[in-house]
Backbone as CSV, one residue per row, in Angstrom:
resi,resn,N_x,N_y,N_z,CA_x,CA_y,CA_z,C_x,C_y,C_z
1,GLN,44.044,150.435,232.656,43.893,149.074,233.198,44.034,148.076,232.056
2,VAL,44.799,147.030,232.299,45.040,145.999,231.295,44.544,144.665,231.841
3,GLN,43.811,143.931,231.027,43.410,142.572,231.369,44.186,141.623,230.466
4,LEU,44.711,140.566,231.077,45.499,139.572,230.342,44.825,138.211,230.483
5,VAL,44.665,137.531,229.368,44.057,136.204,229.373,44.972,135.240,228.639
6,GLU,45.449,134.230,229.363,46.307,133.216,228.769,45.473,132.063,228.240
7,SER,46.031,131.389,227.265,45.413,130.179,226.726,46.502,129.325,226.108
8,GLY,46.150,128.072,225.830,47.083,127.192,225.141,47.737,126.148,226.011
9,GLY,47.504,126.213,227.313,48.079,125.203,228.179,47.399,123.860,227.983
10,GLY,47.977,122.841,228.589,47.393,121.511,228.475,48.377,120.443,228.867
11,LEU,48.041,119.228,228.487,48.872,118.066,228.791,49.636,117.666,227.535
12,VAL,50.925,117.458,227.676,51.747,117.066,226.540,52.802,116.078,227.027
13,GLN,53.208,115.202,226.151,54.269,114.267,226.493,55.630,114.958,226.438
14,ALA,56.558,114.446,227.212,57.913,114.986,227.174,58.442,114.924,225.742
15,GLY,59.077,116.017,225.339,59.563,116.123,223.965,58.599,116.821,223.041
16,GLY,57.373,117.015,223.506,56.353,117.659,222.691,56.413,119.165,222.755
17,SER,55.418,119.785,222.127,55.387,121.249,222.031,54.011,121.790,222.415
18,LEU,54.023,123.005,222.883,52.808,123.761,223.148,53.088,125.213,222.804
19,LYS,52.032,125.930,222.440,52.158,127.364,222.223,51.153,128.074,223.109
20,LEU,51.651,128.892,223.994,50.809,129.688,224.871,50.550,131.049,224.238
21,SER,49.355,131.539,224.468,48.982,132.863,223.988,48.515,133.713,225.160
22,CYS,48.761,134.989,225.054,48.306,135.940,226.065,47.688,137.112,225.323
23,ALA,46.402,137.252,225.486,45.686,138.336,224.826,45.415,139.447,225.824
24,ALA,45.789,140.654,225.454,45.588,141.811,226.326,44.400,142.620,225.851
25,SER,43.695,143.202,226.801,42.583,144.086,226.478,42.553,145.225,227.486
26,GLY,41.795,146.236,227.162,41.672,147.381,228.050,42.611,148.510,227.689
27,SER,43.756,148.166,227.146,44.734,149.160,226.729,45.760,148.465,225.854
28,THR,46.385,149.228,224.990,47.443,148.633,224.175,48.659,148.319,225.042
29,VAL,49.301,147.202,224.728,50.499,146.814,225.488,51.762,146.996,224.653
30,SER,51.651,147.766,223.587,52.792,147.966,222.697,54.012,148.512,223.428
31,PHE,53.792,149.330,224.444,54.909,149.957,225.144,55.182,149.307,226.499
32,TYR,54.604,148.139,226.685,54.841,147.390,227.907,55.933,146.353,227.680
33,ARG,56.632,146.042,228.724,57.475,144.854,228.726,56.536,143.676,229.002
34,MET,56.563,142.702,228.125,55.699,141.533,228.254,56.542,140.320,228.622
35,SER,56.078,139.592,229.595,56.861,138.474,230.105,55.984,137.263,230.344
36,TRP,56.641,136.110,230.378,56.022,134.868,230.830,56.763,134.410,232.076
37,TYR,55.990,134.103,233.092,56.505,133.527,234.325,55.864,132.157,234.487
38,ARG,56.441,131.351,235.348,55.821,130.077,235.685,56.033,129.777,237.160
39,GLN,55.100,129.010,237.663,55.184,128.596,239.064,54.803,127.136,239.163
40,ALA,55.762,126.324,239.538,55.506,124.907,239.760,55.046,124.716,241.195
41,ALA,54.394,123.620,241.437,53.864,123.331,242.768,54.994,123.337,243.787
42,GLY,54.791,124.115,244.842,55.769,124.168,245.905,56.993,125.003,245.621
43,LYS,56.998,125.690,244.503,58.154,126.506,244.133,57.751,127.963,243.939
44,GLN,58.752,128.830,243.914,58.507,130.239,243.683,58.259,130.504,242.205
45,ARG,57.534,131.571,241.948,57.311,131.980,240.574,58.637,132.451,239.981
46,GLU,58.899,132.031,238.742,60.164,132.381,238.118,59.934,132.925,236.707
47,LEU,60.833,133.816,236.308,60.770,134.376,234.967,61.183,133.330,233.945
48,VAL,60.404,133.200,232.896,60.717,132.273,231.813,61.294,133.036,230.619
49,ALA,60.599,134.091,230.211,61.044,134.873,229.061,60.411,136.250,229.116
50,GLU,61.118,137.228,228.589,60.552,138.564,228.523,60.939,139.239,227.206
51,TYR,60.073,140.150,226.799,60.226,140.833,225.508,59.861,142.278,225.775
52,ASP,60.860,143.163,225.799,60.528,144.544,226.155,60.096,145.331,224.919
53,SER,59.687,146.553,225.156,59.121,147.365,224.080,60.176,147.805,223.077
54,ASP,61.463,147.669,223.424,62.542,147.996,222.489,62.964,146.805,221.656
55,GLY,62.336,145.669,221.890,62.649,144.468,221.122,63.698,143.582,221.750
56,ASN,64.105,143.906,222.967,65.082,143.070,223.653,64.389,141.853,224.254
57,ILE,65.007,140.714,224.102,64.435,139.457,224.581,65.418,138.782,225.532
58,ARG,64.842,138.219,226.578,65.671,137.507,227.554,64.979,136.210,227.938
59,TYR,65.776,135.165,228.125,65.254,133.853,228.517,65.943,133.350,229.773
60,ALA,65.217,132.571,230.528,65.831,131.828,231.611,66.774,130.788,230.999
61,ASP,67.850,130.502,231.701,68.813,129.534,231.185,68.169,128.173,230.930
62,SER,67.206,127.828,231.750,66.590,126.501,231.668,65.746,126.310,230.412
63,VAL,65.367,127.399,229.748,64.494,127.262,228.573,65.137,127.794,227.301
64,ARG,66.288,128.443,227.429,66.931,129.027,226.239,67.211,127.947,225.212
65,GLY,66.850,128.223,223.972,67.044,127.260,222.900,65.857,126.343,222.678
66,ARG,64.934,126.315,223.636,63.732,125.473,223.495,62.462,126.304,223.397
67,PHE,62.448,127.440,224.086,61.262,128.308,224.109,61.535,129.561,223.294
68,THR,60.476,130.083,222.693,60.577,131.326,221.931,59.424,132.234,222.291
69,ILE,59.750,133.444,222.727,58.724,134.437,223.011,58.565,135.334,221.800
70,SER,57.345,135.688,221.517,57.082,136.607,220.412,55.899,137.493,220.795
71,ARG,55.769,138.589,220.075,54.651,139.467,220.364,54.111,140.020,219.058
72,ASP,52.834,140.278,219.050,52.158,140.861,217.899,51.408,142.077,218.414
73,ASN,52.006,143.239,218.247,51.382,144.449,218.784,50.066,144.769,218.093
74,ALA,49.949,144.363,216.845,48.686,144.603,216.137,47.543,143.811,216.760
75,LYS,47.874,142.650,217.322,46.857,141.816,217.981,46.878,141.997,219.491
76,ASN,47.751,142.892,219.949,47.851,143.146,221.401,48.087,141.848,222.166
77,SER,48.992,141.042,221.648,49.196,139.703,222.199,50.678,139.350,222.287
78,VAL,50.951,138.402,223.164,52.286,137.848,223.287,52.155,136.335,223.338
79,TYR,53.172,135.652,222.850,53.109,134.206,222.721,54.357,133.561,223.312
80,LEU,54.216,132.295,223.642,55.366,131.514,224.087,55.298,130.160,223.409
81,GLN,56.192,129.951,222.457,56.311,128.654,221.797,57.264,127.806,222.616
82,MET,56.780,126.667,223.063,57.574,125.789,223.919,57.811,124.476,223.194
83,ASN,59.055,124.193,222.905,59.437,122.960,222.222,60.282,122.090,223.129
84,ARG,60.350,120.843,222.772,61.168,119.866,223.523,60.879,119.982,225.017
85,LEU,59.602,119.927,225.350,59.192,120.099,226.739,59.696,118.963,227.612
86,LYS,60.008,119.330,228.844,60.513,118.386,229.832,59.539,118.345,231.006
87,PRO,59.550,117.250,231.765,58.672,117.198,232.949,58.892,118.378,233.889
88,GLU,60.108,118.868,233.971,60.376,119.993,234.878,59.837,121.322,234.359
89,ASP,59.311,121.348,233.146,58.647,122.544,232.632,57.199,122.643,233.105
90,ALA,56.709,121.591,233.710,55.319,121.600,234.168,55.119,122.670,235.236
91,ALA,54.110,123.484,235.050,53.849,124.604,235.961,52.604,125.340,235.488
92,VAL,52.178,126.279,236.291,51.194,127.252,235.825,51.984,128.409,235.211
93,TYR,51.641,128.741,233.987,52.339,129.802,233.275,51.494,131.070,233.296
94,TYR,52.153,132.164,233.638,51.467,133.446,233.778,52.031,134.466,232.801
95,CYS,51.161,135.247,232.254,51.535,136.383,231.430,51.612,137.619,232.329
96,PHE,52.603,138.464,232.066,52.832,139.648,232.906,53.144,140.839,232.021
97,ALA,52.484,141.946,232.280,52.732,143.192,231.550,53.214,144.242,232.532
98,ASN,54.241,144.958,232.138,54.891,145.891,233.045,55.313,147.147,232.287
99,LYS,55.080,148.308,232.913,55.518,149.562,232.300,55.815,150.576,233.392
100,PHE,56.837,151.372,233.161,57.177,152.463,234.062,56.786,153.775,233.387
101,ILE,56.160,154.652,234.133,55.761,155.947,233.604,56.401,157.032,234.459
102,ASP,57.190,157.880,233.794,57.832,158.991,234.487,56.840,160.143,234.586
103,ARG,56.372,160.406,235.814,55.385,161.473,236.028,56.041,162.819,236.240
104,GLY,57.369,162.814,236.233,58.083,164.063,236.443,58.258,164.367,237.923
105,GLY,59.186,165.199,238.226,59.422,165.560,239.614,59.915,164.393,240.448
106,GLY,60.527,163.434,239.789,61.040,162.280,240.510,59.994,161.209,240.793
107,GLU,58.784,161.402,240.304,57.720,160.421,240.554,57.671,159.397,239.420
108,LEU,57.765,158.149,239.797,57.723,157.052,238.834,56.516,156.169,239.142
109,GLN,55.646,156.018,238.162,54.487,155.142,238.328,54.807,153.793,237.701
110,ILE,54.536,152.755,238.427,54.793,151.396,237.928,53.459,150.706,237.707
111,LEU,53.266,150.195,236.498,52.057,149.467,236.158,52.411,147.992,235.988
112,ASN,51.756,147.140,236.746,51.977,145.695,236.687,50.638,144.996,236.546
113,TYR,50.562,144.097,235.600,49.340,143.325,235.400,49.687,141.858,235.187
114,TRP,48.905,140.991,235.811,49.079,139.536,235.684,47.834,138.913,235.060
115,GLY,48.077,137.867,234.308,46.969,137.036,233.855,46.619,136.026,234.931
116,GLN,45.610,135.221,234.654,45.127,134.253,235.644,45.920,132.952,235.610
117,GLY,46.702,132.760,234.570,47.538,131.564,234.472,46.909,130.462,233.646
118,THR,47.779,129.657,233.060,47.330,128.472,232.313,48.246,127.312,232.679
119,GLN,47.647,126.170,232.925,48.392,124.999,233.414,49.077,124.271,232.259
120,VAL,50.331,123.969,232.451,51.080,123.123,231.516,51.528,121.883,232.283
121,THR,51.142,120.739,231.774,51.502,119.461,232.385,52.302,118.656,231.369
122,VAL,53.438,118.140,231.792,54.301,117.376,230.891,54.484,115.979,231.475
123,SER,54.042,114.980,230.739,54.164,113.606,231.195,55.481,113.011,230.708
124,SER,56.074,112.194,231.554,57.364,111.583,231.187,57.164,110.262,230.489
């Protein structure tokens, strides 16, 4: 079982920066794919950035070049540095940990864990 706790959200002016942190406990997340999602009011939750256990990183087109995901396995944490924030970046940001475990015999166990979210508000 993995518990994820996000922090670092808040109110920032457009053009400003914030750094979100996600601290994991209960188990190491070194072999998990770690992601940041966001959900704006009235919209579906969307992937912002992900960092898999092989070091592959992917960003949503809307944030590429402005946001940077990083992870520190020694601290069991993942981060999201958000620069040049725009009003449309305002949302609740969620940390997500995901891992597939091959149990053999064709059985695949999927582990998914979500944090509680942290609010990011961007004023224009």
